[in-house]
C-alpha positions as CSV (number, residue, x, y, z in Angstrom):
1,X,101.7,88.9,93.3
2,X,98.6,86.9,93.4
3,X,95.9,89.5,93.9
4,X,93.1,87.0,94.2
5,X,94.4,86.0,97.6
6,X,95.6,89.4,98.5
7,X,94.9,90.2,101.9
8,X,98.6,93.4,105.8
9,X,99.8,95.9,106.6
10,X,99.2,99.0,104.6
11,X,98.0,102.2,104.2
12,X,95.8,103.3,104.5
13,X,90.9,105.0,102.3
14,X,88.7,104.2,100.1
15,X,86.2,101.9,98.2
16,X,83.5,102.1,98.7
17,X,86.9,102.3,98.6
18,X,90.0,100.6,97.7
19,X,88.3,98.1,95.6
20,X,84.8,99.4,94.6
21,X,83.4,102.4,92.8
22,X,84.0,105.7,94.7
23,X,82.4,109.1,95.0
24,X,84.5,112.2,95.6
25,X,84.6,111.5,99.3
26,X,84.1,107.9,100.3
27,X,84.2,106.2,103.6
28,X,86.8,103.5,104.2
29,X,85.8,99.8,103.3
30,X,84.6,97.7,106.2
31,X,87.1,94.9,105.4
32,X,90.6,95.6,104.2
33,X,92.7,92.9,102.7
34,X,96.5,93.7,102.5
35,X,99.2,91.8,100.8
36,X,102.7,93.0,101.8
37,X,105.6,92.2,99.4
38,X,109.2,92.7,100.4
39,X,111.3,93.3,97.4
40,X,114.9,92.0,97.0
41,X,117.7,94.7,96.9
42,X,118.0,96.1,93.4
43,X,114.6,94.7,92.3
44,X,112.3,97.6,93.4
45,X,111.3,100.6,91.4
46,X,110.9,100.1,87.6
47,X,111.8,96.4,87.8
48,X,109.0,95.6,90.2
49,X,106.6,97.9,88.4
50,X,107.1,96.1,85.1
51,X,106.4,92.8,86.8
52,X,103.3,94.1,88.5
53,X,101.9,95.4,85.2
54,X,101.1,91.8,84.2
55,X,98.6,91.7,87.0
56,X,97.0,95.0,86.1
57,X,96.8,94.0,82.4
58,X,95.2,90.6,83.3
59,X,92.6,92.4,85.5
60,X,91.9,95.0,82.9
61,X,91.4,92.5,80.1
62,X,89.0,90.6,82.3
63,X,87.2,93.9,83.2
64,X,87.3,92.6,86.8
65,X,85.0,94.6,89.1
66,X,87.2,94.4,92.2
67,X,90.1,96.9,92.3
68,X,93.2,97.4,94.4
69,X,95.6,100.2,95.4
70,X,99.3,99.7,95.6
71,X,101.5,101.9,97.9
72,X,105.3,101.8,98.0
73,X,107.3,102.3,101.1
74,X,109.3,105.5,101.6
75,X,110.5,104.6,105.0
76,X,111.4,101.2,106.5
77,X,112.2,98.0,104.6
78,X,111.6,98.2,100.8
79,X,108.1,96.8,100.4
80,X,104.8,97.4,98.5
81,X,101.4,97.0,100.1
82,X,98.4,95.9,97.9
83,X,95.1,97.0,99.5
84,X,91.7,95.7,98.5
85,X,88.5,96.8,100.2
86,X,85.3,94.7,100.6
87,X,81.9,95.3,102.2
88,X,82.2,92.1,104.2
89,X,84.2,88.8,104.4
90,X,81.4,87.2,102.4
91,X,82.0,89.7,99.6
92,X,85.7,88.8,99.7
93,X,85.0,85.1,99.5
94,X,82.6,85.8,96.5
95,X,85.4,87.6,94.7
96,X,87.9,84.9,95.3
97,X,85.5,82.1,94.1
98,X,84.6,84.1,91.0
99,X,88.3,84.6,90.2
100,X,89.0,80.9,90.5
101,X,86.1,80.1,88.2
102,X,87.5,82.4,85.5
103,X,90.1,80.1,83.9
104,X,91.6,82.8,81.7
105,X,92.1,85.3,84.5
106,X,93.4,82.7,86.9
107,X,95.9,81.4,84.5
108,X,97.2,84.9,83.7
109,X,97.5,85.7,87.4
110,X,99.4,82.4,88.1
111,X,101.9,83.2,85.3
112,X,102.4,86.7,86.7
113,X,102.8,85.4,90.2
114,X,105.7,83.1,89.1
115,X,107.6,85.9,87.5
116,X,106.9,88.4,90.3
117,X,108.0,85.8,92.9
118,X,111.6,86.0,91.6
119,X,111.8,89.6,92.7
120,X,110.6,89.1,96.3
121,X,112.5,88.2,99.5
122,X,109.3,87.6,101.5
123,X,105.6,88.4,101.7
124,X,102.7,88.2,104.1
125,X,99.1,89.1,104.4
126,X,96.5,90.5,106.9
127,X,92.8,91.1,107.1
128,X,91.7,94.3,108.9
129,X,88.2,95.4,110.1
130,X,87.3,99.1,110.1
131,X,86.5,100.9,113.4
132,X,84.4,104.0,112.9
133,X,84.5,104.6,116.7
134,X,88.3,105.0,116.5
135,X,88.4,107.0,113.3
136,X,88.0,110.7,112.6
137,X,86.6,112.3,109.4
138,X,87.7,109.2,107.5
139,X,85.7,109.9,104.3
140,X,88.2,111.6,102.0
141,X,88.8,112.3,98.3
142,X,91.2,109.3,97.9
143,X,91.8,109.7,94.1
144,X,93.6,113.0,94.8
145,X,95.7,111.7,97.7
146,X,99.3,110.7,97.2
147,X,100.6,109.3,100.5
148,X,99.5,107.2,103.4
149,X,101.1,107.6,106.8
150,X,100.5,104.2,108.4
151,X,100.8,103.6,112.1
152,X,100.7,100.3,113.8
153,X,99.9,99.9,117.5
154,X,100.1,96.6,119.5
155,X,98.1,96.8,122.8
156,X,99.4,94.9,125.8
157,X,97.1,92.0,127.0
158,X,94.5,93.3,129.4
159,X,94.8,96.9,128.4
160,X,91.9,97.2,125.9
161,X,90.2,99.7,128.2
162,X,93.3,101.9,128.3
163,X,93.5,101.8,124.5
164,X,89.8,102.9,124.3
165,X,90.6,105.9,126.6
166,X,93.7,106.8,124.6
167,X,91.8,107.0,121.3
168,X,88.9,108.9,122.8
169,X,91.3,111.5,124.2
170,X,93.1,111.8,120.8
171,X,89.8,112.2,118.9
172,X,88.5,114.8,121.3
173,X,91.7,116.9,120.9
174,X,91.9,116.5,117.1
175,X,88.2,117.3,116.5
176,X,89.1,120.9,117.4
177,X,91.7,121.0,114.6
178,X,90.4,121.3,111.0
179,X,91.5,118.9,108.3
180,X,92.8,116.2,110.6
181,X,91.5,112.8,109.4
182,X,92.4,109.2,109.9
183,X,90.9,105.7,109.5
184,X,91.5,103.1,112.1
185,X,91.4,99.3,111.6
186,X,91.5,96.3,113.9
187,X,93.8,93.5,112.7
188,X,91.4,90.6,112.6
189,X,93.9,88.2,111.1
190,X,97.6,88.2,110.3
191,X,99.0,90.2,113.2
192,X,100.2,89.3,116.6
193,X,98.1,90.1,119.7
194,X,95.6,93.0,119.7
195,X,96.8,95.3,116.9
196,X,95.3,98.5,115.4
197,X,96.4,100.1,112.1
198,X,95.8,103.8,111.5
199,X,95.8,105.2,108.0
200,X,96.3,109.0,107.5
201,X,95.9,110.0,103.8
202,X,97.8,113.0,102.5
203,X,97.7,115.0,99.3
204,X,101.4,116.1,99.5
205,X,104.4,115.7,101.7
206,X,103.8,119.3,102.9
207,X,101.1,117.8,105.2
208,X,103.9,116.2,107.1
209,X,105.4,119.6,107.8
210,X,101.9,120.9,108.8
211,X,101.5,118.1,111.3
212,X,104.3,119.5,113.5
213,X,102.2,122.6,114.0
214,X,99.2,120.4,114.6
215,X,101.1,118.5,117.3
216,X,101.5,121.8,119.3
217,X,97.8,122.5,119.0
218,X,97.0,119.0,119.9
219,X,99.0,119.3,123.2
220,X,97.4,122.6,123.9
221,X,94.0,121.1,123.4
222,X,94.9,118.2,125.7
223,X,96.2,120.5,128.5
224,X,99.0,119.7,130.9
225,X,97.0,117.2,133.0
226,X,95.6,115.6,129.9
227,X,99.0,115.1,128.4
228,X,100.3,113.6,131.6
229,X,97.4,111.1,131.7
230,X,97.8,110.4,128.0
231,X,101.6,109.6,128.4
232,X,100.9,107.3,131.3
233,X,98.2,105.4,129.4
234,X,100.6,105.0,126.4
235,X,103.4,103.7,128.5
236,X,101.2,101.3,130.3
237,X,99.2,99.9,127.3
238,X,101.2,100.1,124.1
239,X,103.6,97.2,123.7
240,X,104.8,98.2,120.3
241,X,104.3,101.0,117.8
242,X,105.6,101.8,114.3
243,X,105.0,104.7,111.9
244,X,105.9,104.7,108.2
245,X,105.2,106.7,105.1
246,X,104.0,105.2,101.8
247,X,103.5,106.7,98.3
248,X,100.6,105.7,96.0
249,X,101.9,103.8,93.0
250,X,99.5,104.2,90.0
251,X,101.5,101.9,87.7
252,X,101.0,99.0,90.2
253,X,97.4,99.7,91.0
254,X,94.2,98.5,89.4
255,X,91.8,101.3,90.2
256,X,88.2,102.1,89.3
257,X,87.5,104.2,86.2
258,X,86.1,107.0,88.5
259,X,89.5,107.4,90.1
260,X,91.1,107.7,86.7
261,X,88.5,110.3,85.6
262,X,89.1,112.2,88.8
263,X,92.8,112.6,88.1
264,X,93.9,111.1,84.8
265,X,97.3,112.8,84.8
266,X,98.3,110.8,87.9
267,X,96.5,107.5,87.5
268,X,97.0,107.1,83.7
269,X,99.7,109.5,82.5
270,X,100.2,109.8,78.8
271,X,103.4,108.3,77.6
272,X,105.9,110.8,76.5
273,X,106.2,111.0,72.7
274,X,109.4,109.4,71.4
275,X,111.8,111.9,70.0
276,X,111.9,112.0,66.3
277,X,114.9,110.5,64.6
278,X,117.0,113.0,62.8
279,X,116.7,112.7,59.0
280,X,119.8,111.1,57.6
281,X,121.7,113.0,55.0
282,X,121.8,111.3,51.6
283,X,125.1,109.6,50.9
284,X,127.5,111.5,48.8
285,X,130.0,110.1,46.3
286,X,133.5,109.7,47.6
């Protein structure tokens, strides 16, 4: 996977975020580049992780300042999303040009891309722009997160105002529920029509169970009339929606040292010691 051109969808955040140094709680990056790799049957898991390690090693040797997070699909088609955050499109361009000028790094990435391409059935990319207006408590402690729930919404032409009303209703209801947080992005490039992508980071799968109780509270906060209006707006304005769960993949990610220091057991686990070989008995005369 050629990270220097890495751009959709997926999950969800981070860098100064996904790509830059982070504090304990960091707001999402303004621009999010996502490269989505679809893996051939039988080529996911450890096979793909070994291939991706070549990219991580190349970036590590170069001490490259731009980082990326890999998340693997738990639901939907087998795929991995590689997410890189930037402060602007100009910063993204600067990173790409600098990579191209580094002959050693570029050559290593090209070699890795050839090998990795043998494992893929398809890939695509997108560029997303963060919307603070449509997000809620989006600054979170990403190094200690483990999953992204990623939701994609495609708005029907001419229904932008309806979408705006929907999100404002949702935020107002969820603001009354502690610990609910999400980051919303607008798909600037790489997606059809008017598309928004919502990332919800989670520390454990138990938060999925907790969300069921939150749904009941959400509906109570909306009220009967509010839910009726909400349902009508959804039916009228949303052309397509999709929701999937992704797991953070430390072995395929190239993250900042601060992330590693925050949770070394997860981001850089120590290799298990190899079992000692049993001492052979001395040969005896026959």
